[in-house]
C-alpha positions in Angstrom: -7.0 -4.6 16.9 -6.0 -7.2 19.4 -5.9 -6.3 23.1 -4.4 -9.7 24.0 -7.0 -10.6 26.7 -7.5 -14.2 27.7 -10.6 -15.9 26.2 -12.3 -16.0 29.6 -11.5 -12.3 30.2 -12.7 -11.3 26.8 -15.9 -13.4 27.2 -16.7 -11.6 30.5 -16.0 -8.2 28.9 -18.6 -9.0 26.2 -21.3 -10.2 28.6 -20.6 -7.3 31.0 -20.8 -4.8 28.2 -24.1 -6.2 26.9 -25.5 -6.6 30.3 -24.6 -3.1 31.3 -26.0 -1.5 28.1 -29.3 -3.3 28.5 -29.5 -2.5 32.2 -28.9 1.2 31.6 -32.1 1.4 29.6 -34.0 1.9 32.8 -31.9 5.1 33.4 -32.5 6.2 29.8 -36.2 5.6 30.2 -36.2 7.6 33.5 -34.6 10.6 31.8 -37.0 10.4 28.9 -40.1 10.3 31.0 -38.9 12.9 33.6 -36.9 15.7 32.1 -36.6 15.8 28.2 -38.6 14.5 25.3 -37.9 11.1 23.8 -36.5 12.8 20.7 -33.9 14.8 22.7 -33.1 11.7 24.8 -32.3 9.8 21.6 -30.1 12.6 20.3 -28.2 12.9 23.6 -27.5 9.2 24.1 -26.8 8.6 20.4 -24.2 11.3 20.5 -22.6 9.6 23.6 -22.5 6.3 21.7 -20.9 8.0 18.7 -18.2 9.5 21.0 -17.4 6.1 22.4 -17.2 4.6 19.0 -14.9 7.4 17.8 -12.7 6.7 20.8 -12.4 3.0 19.9 -11.7 4.0 16.3 -8.8 6.2 17.3 -7.5 3.4 19.5 -7.7 0.9 16.6 -6.0 3.4 14.3 -3.0 4.3 16.5 -0.6 1.4 17.1 0.7 2.9 20.4 -2.8 2.8 21.9 -3.0 -1.1 21.8 -0.4 -3.5 23.2 2.4 -5.2 21.3 1.9 -8.9 20.2 1.7 -11.2 23.2 1.7 -8.4 25.8 -1.1 -7.3 28.1 -2.5 -3.8 27.6 -1.1 -1.0 29.8 -3.3 0.8 32.3 -3.8 3.8 29.9 -4.6 1.4 27.0 -7.1 -0.5 29.0 -8.6 2.8 30.3 -9.2 4.0 26.7 -10.8 0.7 25.8 -13.1 0.7 28.8 -14.0 4.4 28.3 -15.0 3.7 24.7 -16.9 0.5 25.5 -18.9 1.9 28.4 -19.6 5.2 26.6 -21.2 3.1 23.9 -23.0 1.0 26.5 -24.4 4.2 28.1 -25.5 5.5 24.7 -27.1 2.2 23.7 -29.0 2.1 27.0 -30.6 5.5 26.3 -31.3 4.7 22.7 -33.1 1.4 23.4 -35.3 3.1 26.1 -36.3 6.2 24.1 -36.5 5.1 20.4 -39.2 2.4 20.5 -41.4 4.6 22.7 -40.8 7.6 20.5 -41.7 5.6 17.4 -44.9 4.3 19.0 -45.8 7.8 20.0 -46.3 8.7 16.3 -49.1 6.2 16.0 -52.9 6.2 16.8 -53.1 4.6 20.2 -56.7 3.5 19.6 -55.4 1.0 16.9 -53.7 -1.7 19.0 -53.0 -3.8 15.9 -50.9 -0.9 14.4 -48.9 -0.6 17.6 -48.3 -4.4 17.6 -47.1 -4.3 14.0 -44.8 -1.3 14.8 -43.0 -3.3 17.6 -42.7 -6.3 15.3 -41.0 -4.3 12.6 -38.9 -2.5 15.1 -37.6 -5.9 16.3 -37.1 -6.8 12.6 -34.9 -3.8 12.1 -32.8 -4.7 15.2 -32.3 -8.2 13.8 -31.3 -6.8 10.4 -28.6 -4.7 12.1 -27.4 -7.7 14.0 -27.3 -9.7 10.8 -25.1 -7.1 9.1 -22.9 -7.0 12.2 -22.2 -10.8 12.2 -21.7 -11.1 8.4 -20.5 -8.0 6.6 -18.8 -6.3 9.5 -17.0 -9.5 10.5 -15.9 -10.0 6.9 -14.5 -6.4 6.9 -12.7 -7.0 10.3 -11.1 -10.2 9.0 -10.1 -9.0 5.6 -9.6 -5.2 6.0 -9.0 -5.0 9.7 -10.7 -3.5 12.8 -9.6 -0.1 11.7 -12.0 -0.1 8.7 -14.9 -1.7 10.6 -14.7 1.0 13.3 -14.6 3.8 10.6 -17.6 2.4 8.8 -19.5 2.1 12.0 -18.8 5.8 12.9 -19.9 6.9 9.4 -23.1 4.8 9.6 -24.0 6.0 13.1 -23.3 9.7 12.1 -25.6 9.4 9.0 -28.3 7.8 11.2 -28.2 10.6 13.7 -28.3 13.2 11.0 -31.3 11.5 9.3 -33.2 11.2 12.5 -32.6 14.8 13.4 -33.8 16.0 10.0 -37.2 14.6 10.7 -37.7 16.9 13.7 -40.6 18.9 12.2 -42.6 15.7 11.3 -42.6 14.1 14.8 -45.1 14.1 17.5 -43.6 14.9 20.9 -44.7 13.6 24.3 -43.7 16.1 26.9 -42.0 14.8 30.0 -44.3 14.6 33.1 -41.7 14.9 35.9 -40.0 12.1 37.8 -42.1 8.9 37.9 -39.9 7.5 40.6 -40.6 10.5 42.8 -44.3 10.0 42.4 -44.0 6.3 43.3 -41.9 7.2 46.3 -44.5 9.7 47.4 -47.2 7.1 47.2 -45.2 4.6 49.2 -44.3 7.2 51.8 -47.9 8.4 52.2 -49.1 4.8 52.5 -46.5 4.2 55.3 -47.8 7.3 57.2 -51.4 6.1 57.0 -50.6 2.4 57.7 -53.0 2.0 60.6 -55.9 3.8 59.0 -58.6 2.2 56.8 -58.8 3.4 53.2 -62.5 2.5 53.0 -63.4 5.1 55.6 -61.7 8.1 53.9 -61.6 7.6 50.2 -65.3 8.1 49.2 -66.0 4.5 49.2 -63.5 3.7 46.4 -62.0 0.2 46.6 -59.5 -1.0 44.0 -59.1 -4.7 43.1 -55.3 -4.7 43.1 -52.8 -3.3 45.6 -55.6 -2.0 47.9 -53.0 -1.1 50.5 -51.9 1.8 48.4 -55.3 3.4 48.7 -54.2 4.5 52.1 -52.0 7.1 50.4 -55.1 9.0 49.4 -56.3 9.6 53.0 -54.2 12.7 53.8 -54.5 14.2 50.3 -50.8 14.5 49.8 -50.9 12.5 46.6 -53.6 12.3 43.8 -55.6 9.3 42.7 -53.8 9.4 39.4 -50.5 9.0 41.1 -51.8 6.0 43.1 -53.1 4.4 39.9 -49.8 5.0 38.1 -48.0 3.3 40.9 -50.4 0.4 40.9 -50.1 -0.1 37.2 -46.3 0.0 37.3 -46.2 -2.5 40.2 -48.5 -4.8 38.2 -46.0 -5.0 35.4 -43.2 -6.2 37.6 -44.3 -9.9 38.0 -44.5 -10.2 34.2 -41.1 -8.6 33.9 -39.6 -10.9 36.6 -40.9 -14.1 34.9 -39.2 -13.3 31.6 -35.7 -13.0 33.0 -34.9 -16.8 32.9 -35.9 -17.0 29.2 -33.2 -14.4 28.5 -30.8 -16.6 30.4 -31.3 -19.1 27.6 -30.5 -16.4 25.0 -27.2 -15.8 26.8 -26.2 -19.4 25.9 -26.2 -18.4 22.2 -23.4 -16.0 22.9 -21.3 -18.4 25.0 -21.7 -22.2 25.1 -23.5 -22.6 21.8 -20.7 -20.7 20.0 -18.1 -22.9 21.8 -20.0 -26.0 20.6 -20.0 -24.7 17.0 -16.3 -24.0 17.2 -15.5 -27.7 17.5 -18.2 -28.9 15.0 -17.9 -29.2 11.3 -18.5 -25.6 10.0 -17.6 -26.3 6.4 -20.1 -25.8 3.5 -18.4 -27.2 0.3 -15.2 -25.2 0.4 -16.4 -22.4 2.7 -15.8 -22.4 6.4 -18.2 -20.5 8.5 -16.4 -18.1 10.9 -17.1 -18.9 14.6 -18.2 -15.3 15.2 -20.9 -15.7 12.5 -22.6 -18.6 14.1 -25.2 -16.2 15.6 -26.4 -15.6 12.1 -28.6 -18.6 12.4 -31.0 -17.3 15.1 -31.0 -13.9 13.4 -32.1 -15.3 10.1 -34.8 -17.3 11.9 -36.1 -14.2 13.7 -36.0 -12.2 10.5 -38.0 -14.8 8.7 -40.5 -15.3 11.5 -41.6 -11.7 11.7 -43.0 -11.4 8.2 -44.6 -14.9 8.6 -46.2 -13.7 11.8 -47.5 -10.5 10.2 -48.9 -12.5 7.2 -50.7 -14.9 9.6 -52.4 -11.9 11.3 -53.5 -10.5 7.9 -54.8 -13.8 6.6 -56.7 -14.9 9.7 -57.8 -11.6 11.0 -58.2 -10.3 14.5 -60.3 -13.2 15.8 -57.6 -15.8 15.2 -55.0 -13.2 16.2 -56.3 -13.1 19.7 -54.1 -16.1 20.5 -51.2 -13.7 19.9 -52.2 -11.0 22.4 -49.1 -9.8 24.2 -49.5 -11.9 27.4 -50.3 -15.1 25.4 -47.5 -14.3 22.9 -45.0 -14.0 25.8 -46.2 -17.2 27.3 -45.7 -19.1 24.0 -42.2 -17.7 23.8 -41.4 -18.9 27.3 -42.6 -22.4 26.4 -40.4 -22.5 23.3 -37.4 -21.4 25.4 -37.8 -24.4 27.6 -38.2 -26.6 24.5 -35.0 -25.1 22.9 -32.9 -26.0 26.0 -34.3 -29.6 25.9 -33.4 -29.9 22.2 -30.0 -28.3 23.0 -29.3 -31.0 25.6 -30.2 -33.8 23.1 -28.0 -32.3 20.4 -25.1 -32.0 22.9 -25.4 -35.7 23.8 -25.3 -36.6 20.1 -22.3 -34.3 19.5 -20.4 -36.0 22.4 -21.2 -39.5 21.2 -20.0 -38.6 17.7 -16.8 -37.1 19.2 -16.1 -40.3 21.1 -16.3 -42.2 17.7 -13.9 -39.6 16.1 -16.7 -38.1 14.1 -17.2 -34.3 13.9 -20.9 -33.5 13.9 -22.2 -30.8 11.5 -22.8 -27.4 13.0 -26.2 -27.4 11.4 -27.4 -29.7 14.2 -27.4 -26.6 16.3 -30.1 -25.2 13.9 -32.9 -26.9 15.9 -32.1 -25.0 19.1 -31.5 -21.8 17.1 -34.9 -22.2 15.4 -36.8 -22.7 18.7 -34.9 -19.9 20.6 -35.1 -17.5 17.6 -38.9 -17.8 17.4 -39.1 -17.7 21.2 -37.1 -14.4 21.3 -39.3 -12.9 18.5 -42.5 -13.8 20.4 -41.3 -12.8 23.9 -39.4 -9.6 23.2 -41.9 -8.3 20.7 -44.7 -9.1 23.1 -42.9 -7.5 26.0 -42.3 -4.2 24.1 -46.0 -4.1 23.1 -47.3 -5.1 26.5 -45.1 -2.7 28.6 -45.7 0.2 26.3 -49.5 -0.3 26.0 -50.2 -1.0 29.6 -47.9 1.6 31.1 -49.2 5.0 32.2 -48.5 7.8 29.7 -45.9 9.4 32.0 -44.0 6.1 32.4 -43.9 4.6 28.9 -40.2 4.9 28.2 -39.2 3.5 31.6 -41.8 0.7 31.4 -40.6 -0.2 27.8 -37.1 -0.3 29.2 -38.2 -3.2 31.4 -38.0 -5.4 28.2 -34.3 -4.6 27.9 -33.6 -4.9 31.6 -35.0 -8.4 31.4 -32.4 -9.2 28.8 -29.6 -7.7 30.9 -30.6 -9.6 34.0 -30.8 -12.8 31.9 -27.1 -12.3 30.9 -26.1 -11.7 34.5 -28.2 -14.6 35.8 -26.5 -16.9 33.3 -23.1 -16.1 34.9 -24.6 -16.8 38.4 -26.1 -20.1 37.3 -22.9 -21.3 35.7 -21.0 -20.5 39.0 -23.6 -22.2 41.2 -23.8 -25.2 38.9 -20.0 -25.7 39.0 -19.9 -25.2 42.7 -22.7 -27.7 43.5 -21.7 -30.3 40.9 -18.0 -30.0 41.9 -18.9 -31.3 45.4 -20.0 -34.6 43.9 -17.3 -35.0 41.3 -16.1 -33.0 38.3 -17.9 -29.6 37.7 -20.3 -29.9 34.8 -18.8 -26.9 33.1 -15.3 -27.1 34.3 -12.3 -27.1 31.9 -11.8 -25.8 28.4 -12.6 -29.0 26.5 -16.4 -29.4 26.0 -16.0 -33.1 25.4 -15.0 -33.5 29.0 -17.9 -31.4 30.4 -21.6 -32.1 31.0 -23.1 -29.2 29.1 -26.0 -31.5 28.3 -26.9 -31.6 32.0 -26.7 -27.8 32.2 -29.0 -27.4 29.3 -31.4 -29.9 30.9 -31.3 -27.9 34.1 -32.2 -24.8 32.2 -35.1 -26.5 30.5 -36.5 -27.7 33.8 -36.1 -24.2 35.4 -37.8 -22.7 32.4 -40.8 -25.0 32.8 -41.2 -24.0 36.4 -40.8 -20.3 35.4 -43.5 -20.8 32.8 -45.9 -22.0 35.5 -45.1 -19.0 37.5 -45.6 -16.7 34.5 -49.0 -18.3 33.8 -50.1 -17.6 37.4 -48.9 -14.0 37.2 -50.5 -13.4 33.8 -53.9 -14.8 34.9 -53.8 -12.5 38.0 -52.9 -9.4 35.9 
């Protein structure tokens, strides 16, 4: 199914779809924590995703619902496409918020190692799905058509929903505890009312080490100490969340510039040419391989050696590798341009180094974030707090677009924009990668400061 959008428009649609789906996880987490169980949240949002997928399947099947060759889609055709895409984005957002928290709810919370292993293997399952998408599903699209790929996706998602529902009687359920945002707002409002009073005089001598200003909310007895502590805990997570966004900006490059690099490199293995869309298979394979190796390391060396991989340290190591991956990416791009100037086409496997570093970085960072936000969050905010991991990914995609715009605007004032034009051989992608590496080093320092204060 071709909708005949220009490459730039199609690229923006992809990044907007992914950014929106990840950003909507915070809404899914809010619903899960506030009104219905995580099980019901998953069922609801998975059904919405299925409806969106069915809509796209119908559009791919019916010729009159997509434009003729070389013509732009009509208003109604574009409306169906966007309705299907954003129904899926809405569904994905709710699923990503509720499913990991629901899975962790089934475990013994006194066994932190078990929870850590669960999030590692949950991440492994996500990568497995991604690997199938960029290999088998792309082969089906290219050889059998979009019509078949959509039909298979509908069948697989329907079976998944059925299997998950059948397990109803075996699950543990965490009942929703009301709106966490309402409780946070009440604490802020009460703090504002008691702004000029001293909390030490009226709160039975209690003095908290962090966010002491919020203790003033307890003075007039309109909120409970538990609500204040929940608010403090959630606020304490936000600096960690904020300092992971830039790392996800690096991940966004795998979907954009790195794929464009690969498109003009030598993608031939013997007589087989790797499809451009399948280039993302490299980081997925690396992430899939790194998770069993990580788990094996923990089993061999035990908990004492494993302390170096506690969530905050694990995230920090991931952020450091992200900076290193961008530095390597800059070096590889310089080498690729030099080869192109000599009429030599560099092998796409040179991109493997940045894929390696960024793949391990993503495994460490996202796995660490899921574990950290779930374990540290109050019981009544676990879905919403876990969703911060996905919101970080979303904001990384959006930040990437902003940085590209700013970079082109500033560099254009002193000559040619670094990322201007369609020909990568005439751009300075190496300088953009270098900029990202430097920004990530500064971000790592900010993260270390926040992590030590946590």
